[in-house]
C-alpha positions in Angstrom: -159.1 -16.2 -40.0 -162.1 -18.4 -39.5 -165.2 -17.1 -37.7 -164.8 -19.3 -34.6 -161.2 -18.2 -34.2 -162.3 -14.5 -34.3 -165.0 -15.2 -31.8 -162.5 -16.9 -29.4 -160.1 -14.0 -29.9 -162.8 -11.4 -29.1 -163.8 -13.3 -25.9 -160.1 -13.2 -24.9 -160.0 -9.5 -25.8 -163.0 -8.9 -23.4 -160.8 -9.9 -20.5 -158.4 -7.1 -21.4 -161.3 -4.7 -21.8 -162.5 -5.6 -18.3 -159.0 -4.6 -17.1 -159.4 -1.2 -18.8 -157.6 -1.9 -22.1 -159.8 -1.5 -25.2 -157.1 -2.1 -27.9 -157.4 -5.9 -28.4 -161.2 -5.5 -28.8 -160.8 -2.5 -31.1 -158.6 -4.6 -33.4 -161.6 -7.0 -34.0 -164.1 -4.3 -34.8 -164.6 -3.2 -38.4 -163.0 0.3 -38.9 -165.6 1.2 -41.5 -168.0 4.1 -41.6 -170.9 1.8 -40.9 -169.6 0.1 -37.8 -171.9 0.6 -34.8 -171.9 0.2 -31.0 -174.6 0.5 -28.4 -173.2 0.1 -24.9 -174.8 0.6 -21.5 -173.3 4.1 -21.0 -174.2 6.2 -23.9 -176.1 6.7 -27.1 -175.4 4.5 -30.0 -172.2 5.3 -31.9 -171.9 4.9 -35.7 -168.6 5.2 -37.6 -165.2 4.1 -36.6 -164.1 7.4 -34.9 -167.2 7.4 -32.7 -167.1 3.7 -32.0 -163.4 3.9 -31.1 -164.0 6.8 -28.7 -167.0 4.9 -27.1 -164.8 1.8 -26.6 -162.1 3.9 -25.0 -164.6 5.5 -22.7 -166.3 2.2 -21.7 -163.0 0.4 -21.0 -161.9 3.3 -18.8 -164.8 2.5 -16.5 -163.3 -1.0 -15.7 -160.4 -2.2 -13.6 -159.1 -5.6 -12.5 -161.9 -7.4 -14.3 -162.5 -10.5 -16.4 -165.3 -12.2 -18.3 -166.0 -15.4 -16.4 -168.2 -17.0 -19.1 -170.3 -16.5 -22.2 -173.5 -18.3 -22.7 -174.4 -18.3 -26.4 -178.2 -18.4 -26.8 -178.4 -18.5 -30.6 -176.4 -18.0 -33.7 -177.2 -17.3 -37.3 -174.4 -17.7 -39.8 -174.3 -17.2 -43.5 -171.3 -16.6 -45.8 -171.9 -12.9 -45.6 -173.1 -12.2 -42.0 -173.0 -13.9 -38.6 -175.2 -12.9 -35.7 -174.9 -14.0 -32.0 -177.1 -13.5 -29.0 -175.1 -14.0 -25.8 -175.2 -13.5 -22.1 -171.7 -12.4 -20.9 -170.8 -12.9 -17.2 -168.4 -10.2 -16.0 -166.7 -9.2 -12.8 -164.8 -6.0 -12.4 -164.2 -2.9 -10.4 -166.5 -0.4 -12.1 -166.5 3.4 -12.2 -163.5 3.8 -9.9 -165.0 1.6 -7.2 -162.7 -0.5 -5.0 -164.9 -3.7 -4.9 -165.1 -6.2 -7.7 -168.7 -6.5 -8.7 -170.3 -9.3 -10.8 -172.7 -8.4 -13.6 -174.2 -9.9 -16.7 -174.7 -8.3 -20.1 -177.2 -9.3 -22.8 -175.2 -8.9 -26.1 -176.0 -9.0 -29.7 -173.0 -9.1 -32.0 -172.9 -9.1 -35.8 -169.8 -10.0 -37.8 -169.1 -9.9 -41.5 -166.2 -11.0 -43.7 -163.6 -8.3 -44.3 -160.5 -9.3 -46.2 -159.3 -12.6 -45.0 -161.0 -12.5 -41.6 -164.3 -11.6 -39.9 -164.8 -8.2 -38.3 -167.3 -7.1 -35.7 -169.6 -4.6 -37.3 -172.2 -4.2 -34.6 -172.3 -4.8 -30.8 -175.2 -4.0 -28.5 -174.7 -4.7 -24.8 -177.1 -4.0 -22.0 -177.8 -5.3 -18.5 -181.3 -6.6 -19.2 -181.1 -10.3 -18.5 -184.3 -10.9 -16.6 -188.0 -10.0 -17.3 -188.8 -6.3 -16.8 -192.1 -4.7 -15.8 -194.1 -3.0 -18.6 -193.3 0.5 -17.4 -189.5 -0.2 -17.5 -189.3 1.7 -20.8 -190.9 4.8 -19.3 -188.8 7.7 -18.0 -188.7 7.9 -14.2 
């Protein structure tokens, strides 16, 4: 499968993720020992077993959601690696809440060829989409 098809498929999978179903997204991730994930709720996970568990945990926090748009800020593509910096626009019921809340995520995704397709080997998502004060990195 071509890279642009995999990216489109992953963006569609995010809509299922926002409804609480991680399986379509998990199918696009590499299942290798070097796959990694850094999501807003926990420490980074490395290796398929940990990444799979982190995806299950993250998806369980969402209900009745969707990704309403993806703004791609930059891409870097070579025959061996593809990197994307995106802002994803989400809306979902989060953490068992009853109200749908909009939120944005800053996301770095890295894909590599695996077999006859591309697989997601790293995803880092966080809510930092605006300038932060210098002390934002300090513990409160």
